[in-house]
C-alpha positions in Angstrom: 5.2 -7.4 -13.0 2.3 -6.5 -11.7 1.6 -5.3 -8.3 -1.3 -5.8 -5.8 -2.2 -4.2 -2.6 -3.2 -6.2 0.5 -4.2 -5.6 4.1 -3.9 -8.5 6.7 -4.4 -9.8 10.2 -1.6 -12.1 11.6 -2.4 -13.8 15.0 0.0 -16.2 16.6 -2.7 -18.8 17.8 -5.3 -20.7 15.3 -8.1 -20.2 17.7 -8.1 -16.7 17.9 -7.0 -16.5 13.4 -10.6 -18.6 13.1 -12.7 -16.4 15.4 -11.2 -13.2 14.0 -12.5 -14.8 10.4 -15.8 -15.7 11.9 -16.1 -11.9 13.1 -15.0 -10.8 9.5 -18.1 -12.9 8.0 -20.5 -11.8 10.8 -19.9 -8.0 9.0 -16.8 -6.9 11.4 -14.6 -3.9 9.8 -11.4 -5.5 8.8 -9.6 -2.6 9.4 -10.7 -2.0 12.7 -9.7 -6.1 13.8 -6.8 -5.5 12.4 -5.8 -2.5 14.6 -6.8 -4.0 17.7 -5.6 -7.8 17.1 -3.2 -7.8 14.6 0.6 -8.7 15.9 2.3 -6.9 12.8 3.3 -3.6 12.6 0.7 -2.8 9.8 -1.8 -3.0 12.9 -1.2 0.9 13.2 -2.2 1.3 9.3 -5.4 -0.8 10.0 -3.4 -4.0 8.5 -2.4 -2.6 4.7 0.8 -3.7 3.7 0.8 -1.3 0.4 1.7 -2.5 -2.7 4.4 -5.4 -3.5 5.2 -7.9 -6.6 6.0 -11.6 -6.6 9.0 -12.6 -5.0 8.6 -10.2 -1.9 6.3 -12.0 0.6 6.8 -15.1 1.7 5.1 -18.1 -0.6 2.3 -19.7 1.2 1.3 -15.5 1.9 2.0 -14.5 -1.6 -0.1 -17.4 -3.5 -3.0 -16.9 -1.3 -2.4 -13.0 -1.8 -2.5 -13.0 -5.4 -5.4 -15.6 -6.0 -7.7 -13.2 -4.3 -9.7 -10.6 -6.3 -9.7 -6.9 -5.2 -12.4 -7.0 -2.0 -12.0 -10.2 -1.4 -10.8 -12.3 2.0 -8.7 -15.2 2.4 -9.4 -18.3 4.8 -6.8 -18.4 7.2 -3.0 -18.9 6.1 -0.4 -20.4 8.0 3.5 -19.2 7.1 6.4 -19.2 9.6 5.4 -15.7 11.0 1.8 -17.0 12.2 -1.8 -17.0 10.9 -2.9 -14.5 8.5 -6.2 -13.2 7.3 -5.4 -11.5 3.8 -7.7 -9.0 2.3 -6.8 -8.0 -1.4 -7.4 -3.8 -1.3 -5.9 -2.9 -4.8 
């Protein structure tokens, strides 16, 4: 079963997530934004969640993560935890 590696930024409010997405599109550094804004413990590592396979994350997150190509960043992904911006890193 293939595994992928992703980083993410997790915030509570859609408005904040949209603002961060705009910053990323303007060239902001993903890991720096994750360290500063993400509410996930992974923020300490720039949002890095490490490797995982299918069935290990909530469905919406997993579908978005596996649909990305390496280096791509998702649009907003809403889950029960909040709003995610996901970047596939490997």
